[in-house]
N, CA, C and O atoms as a DFTB+ gen file, in Angstrom:
728 C
 N C O
     1  1     -13.006      13.805     -14.471
     2  2     -11.751      13.073     -14.576
     3  2     -10.633      14.070     -14.898
     4  3     -10.819      14.985     -15.700
     5  1      -9.491      13.884     -14.274
     6  2      -8.335      14.752     -14.496
     7  2      -7.866      14.638     -15.953
     8  3      -7.926      13.562     -16.548
     9  1      -7.409      15.733     -16.506
    10  2      -6.988      15.755     -17.914
    11  2      -5.814      14.832     -18.226
    12  3      -5.643      14.426     -19.375
    13  1      -4.999      14.493     -17.220
    14  2      -3.857      13.608     -17.437
    15  2      -4.200      12.122     -17.276
    16  3      -3.348      11.257     -17.480
    17  1      -5.430      11.840     -16.917
    18  2      -5.867      10.462     -16.707
    19  2      -6.590       9.967     -17.957
    20  3      -7.526      10.597     -18.449
    21  1      -6.128       8.819     -18.456
    22  2      -6.697       8.231     -19.667
    23  2      -8.027       7.527     -19.386
    24  3      -8.967       7.601     -20.177
    25  1      -8.080       6.841     -18.238
    26  2      -9.248       6.018     -17.924
    27  2      -9.310       5.780     -16.427
    28  3      -8.276       5.636     -15.775
    29  1     -10.515       5.737     -15.879
    30  2     -10.690       5.397     -14.466
    31  2     -10.803       3.876     -14.353
    32  3     -11.663       3.253     -14.976
    33  1      -9.909       3.290     -13.541
    34  2      -9.956       1.834     -13.308
    35  2     -10.920       1.482     -12.184
    36  3     -11.712       0.547     -12.304
    37  1     -10.848       2.244     -11.077
    38  2     -11.690       1.978      -9.917
    39  2     -12.241       3.299      -9.403
    40  3     -11.493       4.223      -9.085
    41  1     -13.549       3.367      -9.329
    42  2     -14.222       4.575      -8.857
    43  2     -14.118       4.688      -7.335
    44  3     -13.725       3.745      -6.648
    45  1     -14.475       5.851      -6.838
    46  2     -14.503       6.088      -5.399
    47  2     -15.412       5.050      -4.720
    48  3     -15.081       4.538      -3.650
    49  1     -16.539       4.750      -5.336
    50  2     -17.496       3.802      -4.775
    51  2     -16.941       2.368      -4.777
    52  3     -17.095       1.637      -3.798
    53  1     -16.307       1.981      -5.864
    54  2     -15.710       0.637      -5.932
    55  2     -14.609       0.488      -4.891
    56  3     -14.497      -0.556      -4.249
    57  1     -13.801       1.524      -4.722
    58  2     -12.734       1.493      -3.717
    59  2     -13.326       1.373      -2.318
    60  3     -12.859       0.572      -1.508
    61  1     -14.344       2.163      -2.037
    62  2     -14.987       2.114      -0.720
    63  2     -15.554       0.749      -0.400
    64  3     -15.411       0.260       0.721
    65  1     -16.200       0.128      -1.380
    66  2     -16.785      -1.195      -1.186
    67  2     -15.707      -2.245      -0.904
    68  3     -15.848      -3.064       0.004
    69  1     -14.642      -2.209      -1.682
    70  2     -13.581      -3.225      -1.504
    71  2     -12.838      -3.020      -0.184
    72  3     -12.469      -3.992       0.474
    73  1     -12.619      -1.781       0.201
    74  2     -11.939      -1.507       1.477
    75  2     -12.797      -1.973       2.649
    76  3     -12.270      -2.487       3.635
    77  1     -14.108      -1.800       2.551
    78  2     -15.011      -2.303       3.597
    79  2     -14.890      -3.824       3.710
    80  3     -14.873      -4.366       4.815
    81  1     -14.806      -4.512       2.570
    82  2     -14.647      -5.966       2.575
    83  2     -13.314      -6.376       3.198
    84  3     -13.258      -7.328       3.977
    85  1     -12.243      -5.660       2.857
    86  2     -10.934      -5.957       3.453
    87  2     -10.966      -5.724       4.962
    88  3     -10.422      -6.522       5.726
    89  1     -11.598      -4.642       5.388
    90  2     -11.712      -4.343       6.817
    91  2     -12.437      -5.452       7.564
    92  3     -12.038      -5.824       8.667
    93  1     -13.506      -5.986       6.964
    94  2     -14.256      -7.080       7.590
    95  2     -13.400      -8.341       7.695
    96  3     -13.432      -9.032       8.713
    97  1     -12.636      -8.638       6.645
    98  2     -11.764      -9.820       6.648
    99  2     -10.661      -9.684       7.703
   100  3     -10.380     -10.629       8.442
   101  1     -10.055      -8.528       7.765
   102  2      -9.004      -8.275       8.760
   103  2      -9.582      -8.328      10.169
   104  3      -8.956      -8.872      11.078
   105  1     -10.771      -7.766      10.353
   106  2     -11.442      -7.785      11.667
   107  2     -11.671      -9.218      12.129
   108  3     -11.484      -9.531      13.305
   109  1     -12.071     -10.076      11.221
   110  2     -12.306     -11.488      11.545
   111  2     -10.992     -12.175      11.910
   112  3     -10.921     -12.914      12.892
   113  1      -9.949     -11.923      11.108
   114  2      -8.664     -12.594      11.330
   115  2      -7.949     -12.147      12.605
   116  3      -7.214     -12.928      13.209
   117  1      -8.158     -10.907      13.011
   118  2      -7.471     -10.365      14.183
   119  2      -8.420     -10.150      15.366
   120  3      -8.059      -9.440      16.305
   121  1      -9.597     -10.727      15.350
   122  2     -10.576     -10.539      16.423
   123  2      -9.952     -10.853      17.783
   124  3      -9.341     -11.906      17.970
   125  1     -10.113      -9.929      18.723
   126  2      -9.585     -10.107      20.071
   127  2      -8.090      -9.889      20.196
   128  3      -7.536     -10.062      21.281
   129  1      -7.428      -9.517      19.125
   130  2      -5.971      -9.311      19.122
   131  2      -5.626      -7.825      19.054
   132  3      -6.479      -6.976      18.797
   133  1      -4.367      -7.546      19.289
   134  2      -3.812      -6.209      19.068
   135  2      -2.963      -6.276      17.809
   136  3      -2.229      -7.241      17.596
   137  1      -3.065      -5.255      16.986
   138  2      -2.286      -5.216      15.754
   139  2      -1.784      -3.795      15.525
   140  3      -2.488      -2.817      15.776
   141  1      -0.555      -3.712      15.046
   142  2       0.012      -2.428      14.661
   143  2      -0.139      -2.297      13.155
   144  3       0.450      -3.068      12.397
   145  1      -0.927      -1.320      12.721
   146  2      -1.009      -1.019      11.297
   147  2       0.183      -0.146      10.950
   148  3       0.344       0.939      11.508
   149  1       1.011      -0.608      10.040
   150  2       2.184       0.156       9.608
   151  2       1.911       0.667       8.197
   152  3       1.950      -0.088       7.226
   153  1       1.636       1.950       8.108
   154  2       1.376       2.573       6.822
   155  2       2.667       2.915       6.125
   156  3       3.578       3.486       6.725
   157  1       2.745       2.561       4.848
   158  2       3.929       2.882       4.054
   159  2       3.663       4.223       3.373
   160  3       2.830       4.336       2.473
   161  1       4.402       5.235       3.836
   162  2       4.225       6.599       3.324
   163  2       4.908       6.749       1.981
   164  3       5.899       6.073       1.706
   165  1       4.406       7.597       1.175
   166  2       3.263       8.452       1.302
   167  2       2.053       7.832       0.634
   168  3       0.917       8.161       0.975
   169  1       2.284       6.946      -0.306
   170  2       1.221       6.441      -1.160
   171  2       0.072       5.754      -0.463
   172  3      -1.061       5.835      -0.936
   173  1       0.322       5.079       0.647
   174  2      -0.726       4.284       1.289
   175  2      -1.613       5.089       2.227
   176  3      -2.580       4.542       2.758
   177  1      -1.328       6.346       2.448
   178  2      -2.028       7.094       3.495
   179  2      -3.536       7.171       3.282
   180  3      -4.287       7.056       4.251
   181  1      -4.002       7.359       2.061
   182  2      -5.445       7.446       1.810
   183  2      -6.089       6.084       2.079
   184  3      -7.099       6.001       2.777
   185  1      -5.513       5.033       1.533
   186  2      -5.980       3.669       1.771
   187  2      -5.911       3.332       3.258
   188  3      -6.852       2.761       3.808
   189  1      -4.815       3.678       3.902
   190  2      -4.595       3.402       5.322
   191  2      -5.737       3.953       6.172
   192  3      -6.298       3.234       6.999
   193  1      -6.081       5.217       5.974
   194  2      -7.105       5.837       6.818
   195  2      -8.473       5.198       6.591
   196  3      -9.214       4.961       7.544
   197  1      -8.803       4.922       5.343
   198  2     -10.093       4.275       5.073
   199  2     -10.113       2.853       5.628
   200  3     -11.119       2.428       6.195
   201  1      -9.028       2.122       5.473
   202  2      -8.956       0.755       5.983
   203  2      -9.036       0.732       7.507
   204  3      -9.743      -0.100       8.076
   205  1      -8.330       1.622       8.162
   206  2      -8.350       1.668       9.633
   207  2      -9.775       1.874      10.143
   208  3     -10.175       1.258      11.131
   209  1     -10.529       2.721       9.487
   210  2     -11.920       2.964       9.900
   211  2     -12.826       1.779       9.578
   212  3     -13.907       1.661      10.154
   213  1     -12.408       0.905       8.674
   214  2     -13.213      -0.258       8.297
   215  2     -12.959      -1.473       9.187
   216  3     -13.649      -2.485       9.063
   217  1     -11.984      -1.382      10.077
   218  2     -11.676      -2.481      10.999
   219  2     -12.531      -2.319      12.254
   220  3     -12.571      -1.244      12.853
   221  1     -13.215      -3.395      12.645
   222  2     -14.115      -3.376      13.799
   223  2     -13.381      -3.063      15.092
   224  3     -12.165      -3.220      15.195
   225  1     -14.155      -2.616      16.078
   226  2     -13.552      -2.278      17.370
   227  2     -13.272      -3.509      18.226
   228  3     -12.891      -3.373      19.389
   229  1     -13.454      -4.720      17.669
   230  2     -13.039      -5.927      18.382
   231  2     -11.548      -6.218      18.158
   232  3     -11.017      -7.212      18.654
   233  1     -10.893      -5.344      17.412
   234  2      -9.452      -5.427      17.182
   235  2      -8.823      -4.181      17.800
   236  3      -9.251      -3.059      17.530
   237  1      -7.806      -4.392      18.630
   238  2      -7.086      -3.270      19.239
   239  2      -6.023      -2.813      18.238
   240  3      -5.024      -3.501      18.027
   241  1      -6.245      -1.653      17.628
   242  2      -5.390      -1.169      16.543
   243  2      -4.555       0.015      17.000
   244  3      -5.067       0.943      17.627
   245  1      -3.273      -0.024      16.683
   246  2      -2.423       1.160      16.848
   247  2      -1.771       1.449      15.503
   248  3      -1.686       0.578      14.637
   249  1      -1.318       2.672      15.345
   250  2      -0.751       3.129      14.070
   251  2       0.727       3.419      14.196
   252  3       1.200       3.882      15.234
   253  1       1.450       3.142      13.126
   254  2       2.819       3.620      12.966
   255  2       3.042       3.765      11.462
   256  3       2.264       3.263      10.651
   257  1       4.115       4.459      11.112
   258  2       4.376       4.737       9.707
   259  2       5.854       4.562       9.395
   260  3       6.728       4.786      10.233
   261  1       6.096       4.153       8.163
   262  2       7.464       4.006       7.675
   263  2       7.478       4.536       6.247
   264  3       6.475       4.472       5.537
   265  1       8.608       5.050       5.844
   266  2       8.732       5.538       4.473
   267  2       9.954       4.897       3.845
   268  3      11.070       5.011       4.352
   269  1       9.721       4.221       2.731
   270  2      10.785       3.551       1.983
   271  2      10.688       3.991       0.534
   272  3       9.630       4.413       0.069
   273  1      11.794       3.888      -0.165
   274  2      11.750       4.234      -1.578
   275  2      12.719       3.381      -2.372
   276  3      13.843       3.104      -1.953
   277  1      12.231       2.974      -3.548
   278  2      13.122       2.364      -4.541
   279  2      12.857       3.000      -5.902
   280  3      13.342       2.522      -6.928
   281  1      12.077       4.091      -5.897
   282  2      11.689       4.735      -7.151
   283  2      12.244       6.147      -7.338
   284  3      12.629       6.506      -8.450
   285  1      12.294       6.954      -6.282
   286  2      12.633       8.367      -6.462
   287  2      11.526       9.027      -7.259
   288  3      10.351       8.810      -6.962
   289  1      11.862       9.824      -8.262
   290  2      10.858      10.467      -9.114
   291  2      10.716       9.755     -10.449
   292  3      10.333      10.369     -11.444
   293  1      11.015       8.484     -10.475
   294  2      10.983       7.718     -11.712
   295  2       9.759       6.815     -11.747
   296  3       9.095       6.630     -10.728
   297  1       9.460       6.260     -12.898
   298  2       8.384       5.278     -13.030
   299  2       8.929       3.863     -12.919
   300  3       8.162       2.903     -12.979
   301  1      10.238       3.718     -12.759
   302  2      10.895       2.415     -12.713
   303  2      11.711       2.308     -11.435
   304  3      12.440       3.235     -11.081
   305  1      11.591       1.182     -10.742
   306  2      12.331       0.948      -9.511
   307  2      13.831       0.903      -9.785
   308  3      14.280       0.334     -10.780
   309  1      14.598       1.515      -8.879
   310  2      16.056       1.472      -8.997
   311  2      16.619       0.160      -8.472
   312  3      17.748      -0.213      -8.792
   313  1      15.815      -0.547      -7.652
   314  2      16.273      -1.791      -7.056
   315  2      16.972      -1.597      -5.722
   316  3      17.231      -2.570      -5.014
   317  1      17.279      -0.366      -5.371
   318  2      17.922      -0.054      -4.098
   319  2      16.861       0.524      -3.162
   320  3      16.242       1.539      -3.479
   321  1      16.648      -0.117      -2.011
   322  2      15.628       0.332      -1.066
   323  2      16.284       1.179       0.019
   324  3      17.294       0.796       0.611
   325  1      15.687       2.331       0.260
   326  2      16.153       3.225       1.328
   327  2      15.005       3.466       2.298
   328  3      13.883       3.741       1.873
   329  1      15.276       3.366       3.606
   330  2      14.281       3.762       4.608
   331  2      14.477       5.246       4.844
   332  3      15.534       5.686       5.296
   333  1      13.439       6.013       4.530
   334  2      13.499       7.468       4.660
   335  2      12.976       7.931       6.015
   336  3      13.432       8.943       6.546
   337  1      12.010       7.181       6.580
   338  2      11.462       7.451       7.908
   339  2      11.163       6.103       8.550
   340  3      10.420       5.295       7.992
   341  1      11.736       5.863       9.711
   342  2      11.553       4.579      10.382
   343  2      10.369       4.647      11.353
   344  3       9.813       5.715      11.609
   345  1      10.003       3.481      11.883
   346  2       8.928       3.403      12.867
   347  2       9.289       4.190      14.117
   348  3      10.463       4.367      14.443
   349  1       8.259       4.655      14.808
   350  2       8.489       5.403      16.045
   351  2       8.642       4.500      17.259
   352  3       9.254       4.893      18.253
   353  1       8.077       3.262      17.185
   354  2       8.126       2.353      18.330
   355  2       8.554       0.963      17.892
   356  3       8.379       0.597      16.729
   357  1       9.110       0.189      18.808
   358  2       9.495      -1.188      18.466
   359  2       8.261      -2.049      18.189
   360  3       7.185      -1.794      18.731
   361  1       8.421      -3.066      17.346
   362  2       7.326      -3.981      17.016
   363  2       7.567      -5.384      17.581
   364  3       6.820      -6.315      17.281
   365  1       8.592      -5.528      18.384
   366  2       8.917      -6.829      18.957
   367  2       7.724      -7.393      19.720
   368  3       7.142      -6.724      20.574
   369  1       7.365      -8.658      19.390
   370  2       6.273      -9.336      20.061
   371  2       4.880      -8.892      19.629
   372  3       3.895      -9.292      20.250
   373  1       4.773      -8.084      18.593
   374  2       3.472      -7.558      18.162
   375  2       3.087      -8.089      16.790
   376  3       3.940      -8.403      15.960
   377  1       1.767      -8.181      16.572
   378  2       1.261      -8.468      15.240
   379  2       1.398      -7.180      14.428
   380  3       0.980      -6.111      14.873
   381  1       1.978      -7.286      13.248
   382  2       2.167      -6.130      12.376
   383  2       1.429      -6.396      11.067
   384  3       1.572      -7.457      10.459
   385  1       0.648      -5.422      10.651
   386  2      -0.025      -5.478       9.363
   387  2       0.454      -4.278       8.552
   388  3       0.087      -3.136       8.829
   389  1       1.275      -4.556       7.553
   390  2       1.806      -3.505       6.690
   391  2       0.724      -3.123       5.691
   392  3       0.139      -3.985       5.035
   393  1       0.465      -1.827       5.581
   394  2      -0.564      -1.308       4.681
   395  2       0.145      -0.569       3.544
   396  3       0.794       0.454       3.759
   397  1       0.006      -1.105       2.344
   398  2       0.709      -0.567       1.173
   399  2      -0.288      -0.221       0.073
   400  3      -1.343      -0.844      -0.043
   401  1       0.058       0.774      -0.726
   402  2      -0.818       1.165      -1.826
   403  2      -0.744       0.171      -2.983
   404  3      -1.776      -0.255      -3.502
   405  1       0.474      -0.201      -3.390
   406  2       0.622      -1.068      -4.554
   407  2       1.864      -1.943      -4.412
   408  3       2.916      -1.478      -3.974
   409  1       1.730      -3.206      -4.784
   410  2       2.881      -4.110      -4.848
   411  2       3.175      -4.292      -6.331
   412  3       2.381      -4.854      -7.086
   413  1       4.339      -3.799      -6.717
   414  2       4.741      -3.774      -8.123
   415  2       5.871      -4.789      -8.314
   416  3       5.607      -5.985      -8.432
   417  1       7.105      -4.337      -8.346
   418  2       8.231      -5.259      -8.541
   419  2       8.447      -6.150      -7.321
   420  3       8.997      -7.245      -7.439
   421  1       8.014      -5.681      -6.150
   422  2       8.186      -6.432      -4.914
   423  2       9.466      -6.088      -4.186
   424  3       9.671      -6.533      -3.057
   425  1      10.331      -5.308      -4.808
   426  2      11.639      -4.983      -4.221
   427  2      11.501      -4.328      -2.854
   428  3      12.106      -4.782      -1.883
   429  1      10.715      -3.272      -2.774
   430  2      10.565      -2.532      -1.521
   431  2       9.896      -3.391      -0.458
   432  3      10.361      -3.443       0.681
   433  1       8.809      -4.067      -0.820
   434  2       8.055      -4.849       0.158
   435  2       8.827      -6.057       0.643
   436  3       8.761      -6.391       1.826
   437  1       9.552      -6.718      -0.233
   438  2      10.374      -7.857       0.179
   439  2      11.374      -7.416       1.255
   440  3      11.543      -8.082       2.276
   441  1      12.020      -6.294       1.007
   442  2      12.976      -5.757       1.976
   443  2      12.273      -5.371       3.280
   444  3      12.717      -5.738       4.367
   445  1      11.181      -4.632       3.157
   446  2      10.491      -4.122       4.334
   447  2       9.931      -5.242       5.201
   448  3      10.089      -5.207       6.421
   449  1       9.282      -6.234       4.602
   450  2       8.717      -7.337       5.382
   451  2       9.817      -8.110       6.108
   452  3       9.660      -8.469       7.275
   453  1      10.920      -8.364       5.424
   454  2      12.056      -9.037       6.064
   455  2      12.631      -8.220       7.204
   456  3      12.995      -8.764       8.246
   457  1      12.710      -6.919       7.006
   458  2      13.221      -6.014       8.028
   459  2      12.336      -6.056       9.274
   460  3      12.850      -6.131      10.390
   461  1      11.029      -6.008       9.100
   462  2      10.113      -6.023      10.242
   463  2      10.133      -7.370      10.956
   464  3      10.050      -7.412      12.184
   465  1      10.241      -8.461      10.221
   466  2      10.349      -9.786      10.842
   467  2      11.619      -9.872      11.679
   468  3      11.613     -10.447      12.768
   469  1      12.708      -9.300      11.169
   470  2      13.984      -9.344      11.894
   471  2      13.943      -8.539      13.191
   472  3      14.811      -8.705      14.048
   473  1      12.960      -7.683      13.340
   474  2      12.803      -6.876      14.561
   475  2      12.020      -7.624      15.633
   476  3      11.742      -7.072      16.698
   477  1      11.661      -8.878      15.361
   478  2      11.011      -9.712      16.365
   479  2       9.503      -9.577      16.447
   480  3       8.911      -9.884      17.482
   481  1       8.876      -9.125      15.379
   482  2       7.415      -9.046      15.379
   483  2       6.821     -10.437      15.549
   484  3       7.372     -11.418      15.050
   485  1       5.701     -10.518      16.249
   486  2       5.005     -11.788      16.451
   487  2       4.528     -12.344      15.112
   488  3       4.614     -13.546      14.863
   489  1       4.026     -11.459      14.258
   490  2       3.643     -11.822      12.894
   491  2       3.744     -10.570      12.037
   492  3       3.598      -9.448      12.521
   493  1       3.997     -10.790      10.757
   494  2       4.046      -9.684       9.797
   495  2       3.236     -10.119       8.582
   496  3       3.559     -11.105       7.919
   497  1       2.183      -9.365       8.306
   498  2       1.330      -9.641       7.154
   499  2       1.226      -8.372       6.326
   500  3       1.590      -7.287       6.778
   501  1       0.726      -8.524       5.108
   502  2       0.671      -7.412       4.163
   503  2      -0.714      -7.277       3.562
   504  3      -1.304      -8.253       3.099
   505  1      -1.225      -6.050       3.576
   506  2      -2.446      -5.716       2.853
   507  2      -2.078      -4.655       1.822
   508  3      -1.463      -3.639       2.149
   509  1      -2.460      -4.903       0.583
   510  2      -2.160      -3.964      -0.497
   511  2      -3.449      -3.635      -1.234
   512  3      -4.240      -4.521      -1.556
   513  1      -3.646      -2.362      -1.493
   514  2      -4.814      -1.959      -2.261
   515  2      -4.732      -2.516      -3.674
   516  3      -5.717      -3.020      -4.213
   517  1      -3.537      -2.420      -4.275
   518  2      -3.340      -2.900      -5.640
   519  2      -2.192      -3.895      -5.702
   520  3      -1.196      -3.760      -4.991
   521  1      -2.341      -4.882      -6.549
   522  2      -1.310      -5.889      -6.753
   523  2      -1.063      -6.009      -8.256
   524  3      -1.997      -6.194      -9.036
   525  1       0.223      -5.899      -8.657
   526  2       0.615      -6.040     -10.069
   527  2       1.553      -7.228     -10.197
   528  3       2.763      -7.038     -10.324
   529  1       1.031      -8.446     -10.169
   530  2       1.906      -9.623     -10.156
   531  2       2.765      -9.779     -11.408
   532  3       3.852     -10.351     -11.327
   533  1       2.315      -9.292     -12.554
   534  2       3.103      -9.486     -13.778
   535  2       4.381      -8.653     -13.782
   536  3       5.256      -8.894     -14.614
   537  1       4.517      -7.680     -12.877
   538  2       5.736      -6.873     -12.792
   539  2       6.688      -7.374     -11.703
   540  3       7.761      -6.802     -11.516
   541  1       6.314      -8.421     -10.993
   542  2       7.079      -8.897      -9.848
   543  2       8.469      -9.363     -10.254
   544  3       8.625     -10.178     -11.164
   545  1       9.478      -8.834      -9.568
   546  2      10.863      -9.266      -9.749
   547  2      11.348     -10.041      -8.527
   548  3      12.255     -10.869      -8.614
   549  1      10.722      -9.752      -7.387
   550  2      11.073     -10.387      -6.121
   551  2       9.782     -10.953      -5.526
   552  3       8.772     -10.250      -5.488
   553  1       9.789     -12.208      -5.060
   554  2       8.551     -12.788      -4.524
   555  2       8.090     -12.078      -3.248
   556  3       8.882     -11.802      -2.347
   557  1       6.794     -11.795      -3.201
   558  2       6.178     -11.169      -2.028
   559  2       4.810     -11.800      -1.826
   560  3       4.002     -11.859      -2.753
   561  1       4.553     -12.272      -0.611
   562  2       3.234     -12.806      -0.283
   563  2       2.339     -11.659       0.167
   564  3       2.634     -10.987       1.154
   565  1       1.255     -11.439      -0.553
   566  2       0.292     -10.408      -0.186
   567  2      -0.894     -11.127       0.458
   568  3      -1.595     -11.899      -0.197
   569  1      -1.107     -10.864       1.742
   570  2      -2.137     -11.574       2.497
   571  2      -3.543     -11.090       2.181
   572  3      -4.490     -11.877       2.160
   573  1      -3.674      -9.802       1.939
   574  2      -4.965      -9.203       1.618
   575  2      -4.775      -8.305       0.401
   576  3      -3.930      -7.410       0.408
   577  1      -5.562      -8.548      -0.643
   578  2      -5.429      -7.790      -1.889
   579  2      -6.741      -7.083      -2.197
   580  3      -7.808      -7.695      -2.216
   581  1      -6.637      -5.780      -2.436
   582  2      -7.810      -5.029      -2.863
   583  2      -8.183      -5.399      -4.284
   584  3      -9.266      -5.928      -4.530
   585  1      -7.285      -5.119      -5.221
   586  2      -7.511      -5.394      -6.637
   587  2      -6.202      -5.837      -7.277
   588  3      -5.133      -5.342      -6.920
   589  1      -6.285      -6.759      -8.213
   590  2      -5.141      -7.117      -9.045
   591  2      -5.280      -6.324     -10.332
   592  3      -6.305      -6.387     -11.011
   593  1      -4.227      -5.572     -10.658
   594  2      -4.298      -4.658     -11.808
   595  2      -3.301      -5.062     -12.891
   596  3      -2.245      -5.626     -12.604
   597  1      -3.656      -4.764     -14.145
   598  2      -2.708      -4.980     -15.242
   599  2      -1.550      -3.990     -15.140
   600  3      -1.543      -3.108     -14.282
   601  1      -0.594      -4.148     -16.012
   602  2       0.619      -3.325     -15.981
   603  2       0.388      -1.949     -16.618
   604  3       0.903      -1.646     -17.695
   605  1      -0.399      -1.131     -15.922
   606  2      -0.589       0.270     -16.288
   607  2       0.071       1.127     -15.225
   608  3       0.241       0.692     -14.086
   609  1       0.447       2.357     -15.601
   610  2       0.926       3.289     -14.585
   611  2      -0.304       3.980     -14.022
   612  3      -0.958       4.761     -14.712
   613  1      -0.618       3.686     -12.755
   614  2      -1.848       4.184     -12.139
   615  2      -1.568       5.263     -11.102
   616  3      -0.534       5.272     -10.434
   617  1      -2.527       6.168     -10.997
   618  2      -2.428       7.274     -10.047
   619  2      -3.780       7.467      -9.365
   620  3      -4.795       6.913      -9.786
   621  1      -3.763       8.262      -8.307
   622  2      -4.972       8.591      -7.566
   623  2      -5.083       7.775      -6.299
   624  3      -4.413       6.755      -6.139
   625  1      -5.943       8.238      -5.392
   626  2      -6.200       7.547      -4.137
   627  2      -4.891       7.291      -3.380
   628  3      -4.705       6.238      -2.770
   629  1      -3.989       8.280      -3.436
   630  2      -2.703       8.184      -2.748
   631  2      -1.539       7.869      -3.656
   632  3      -0.402       8.217      -3.338
   633  1      -1.791       7.218      -4.785
   634  2      -0.714       6.877      -5.711
   635  2      -0.354       8.102      -6.540
   636  3      -1.219       8.896      -6.912
   637  1       0.934       8.241      -6.823
   638  2       1.391       9.462      -7.484
   639  2       2.285       9.184      -8.675
   640  3       2.728       8.060      -8.911
   641  1       2.526      10.227      -9.399
   642  2       3.638      10.316     -10.337
   643  2       4.298      11.642     -10.034
   644  3       3.669      12.691     -10.177
   645  1       5.573      11.619      -9.612
   646  2       6.338      12.820      -9.264
   647  2       5.557      13.691      -8.278
   648  3       5.494      14.911      -8.433
   649  1       4.963      13.056      -7.261
   650  2       4.240      13.717      -6.169
   651  2       2.937      14.387      -6.597
   652  3       2.404      15.209      -5.852
   653  1       2.421      14.064      -7.755
   654  2       1.153      14.628      -8.210
   655  2       0.094      13.537      -8.295
   656  3       0.417      12.351      -8.366
   657  1      -1.161      13.942      -8.286
   658  2      -2.345      13.097      -8.494
   659  2      -2.788      12.301      -7.268
   660  3      -3.771      11.565      -7.357
   661  1      -2.105      12.416      -6.130
   662  2      -2.472      11.643      -4.942
   663  2      -3.900      11.932      -4.479
   664  3      -4.571      11.051      -3.942
   665  1      -4.358      13.149      -4.685
   666  2      -5.655      13.588      -4.153
   667  2      -6.856      13.089      -4.942
   668  3      -7.989      13.243      -4.485
   669  1      -6.647      12.508      -6.092
   670  2      -7.770      12.052      -6.903
   671  2      -8.552      10.981      -6.139
   672  3      -7.941      10.087      -5.554
   673  1      -9.895      11.048      -6.128
   674  2     -10.693      10.117      -5.328
   675  2     -10.906       8.752      -5.982
   676  3     -11.661       7.929      -5.464
   677  1     -10.261       8.512      -7.089
   678  2     -10.369       7.265      -7.837
   679  2      -8.964       6.822      -8.231
   680  3      -7.993       7.550      -8.025
   681  1      -8.868       5.622      -8.798
   682  2      -7.598       5.163      -9.357
   683  2      -7.753       5.141     -10.869
   684  3      -8.657       4.508     -11.414
   685  1      -6.849       5.847     -11.528
   686  2      -6.919       5.946     -12.969
   687  2      -5.590       5.637     -13.630
   688  3      -4.538       5.629     -12.989
   689  1      -5.664       5.384     -14.927
   690  2      -4.462       5.126     -15.726
   691  2      -3.920       6.473     -16.194
   692  3      -4.635       7.260     -16.815
   693  1      -2.663       6.725     -15.895
   694  2      -2.016       7.966     -16.308
   695  2      -1.676       7.887     -17.795
   696  3      -1.167       6.874     -18.275
   697  1      -1.965       8.965     -18.512
   698  2      -1.631       9.010     -19.936
   699  2      -0.123       8.875     -20.110
   700  3       0.652       9.501     -19.387
   701  1       0.287       8.060     -21.067
   702  2       1.710       7.831     -21.326
   703  2       2.436       9.135     -21.642
   704  3       3.597       9.303     -21.268
   705  1       1.777      10.036     -22.311
   706  2       2.414      11.306     -22.702
   707  2       2.896      12.105     -21.507
   708  3       3.821      12.907     -21.640
   709  1       2.287      11.903     -20.331
   710  2       2.678      12.639     -19.131
   711  2       4.071      12.217     -18.663
   712  3       4.915      13.062     -18.363
   713  1       4.305      10.909     -18.602
   714  2       5.598      10.449     -18.093
   715  2       6.626      10.187     -19.184
   716  3       7.817      10.099     -18.885
   717  1       6.215      10.063     -20.410
   718  2       7.184       9.902     -21.496
   719  2       7.904      11.210     -21.802
   720  3       9.022      11.202     -22.316
   721  1       7.255      12.345     -21.482
   722  2       7.875      13.659     -21.690
   723  2       9.004      13.909     -20.703
   724  3       9.930      14.668     -20.986
   725  1       8.920      13.257     -19.529
   726  2       9.892      13.516     -18.452
   727  2      11.261      12.943     -18.774
   728  3      12.188      13.074     -17.974
């Protein structure tokens, strides 16, 4: 375990098992359909790749990526959403499945889902590895949830603090002393 991590919430094995279950559920729901997986960079990339491999070949999957931010290098959302990198192709008339690492305040996802719907997508759904409903400031419907987590600052498996800890193969609680010093 990394020295800055207080406790492991979900092990590599637990994450793998839950992602396989999500992949099976998504495969069933989109069987015979085409879907664009839209990965929200950077945090969702680890989850995105594992989830994409867990979706059966009875679903025609394509990839695209978007980068949004309402945090910067802070642990608290600013409330202002900025698109840092937009999609490479139009989503008009397509099923879109947004793949996100964590739904926290809901600010970014509320904006992003509305934005994608306004582009004429056939459907827009959301899969999140982690859901923190007690921090929600803006309502967001999460169609597929990996785990519901308490209000801890978590890192690993793509989630970061100031661009660190993304590579950890588990999700852990970051020690308060790490971000309180900043």
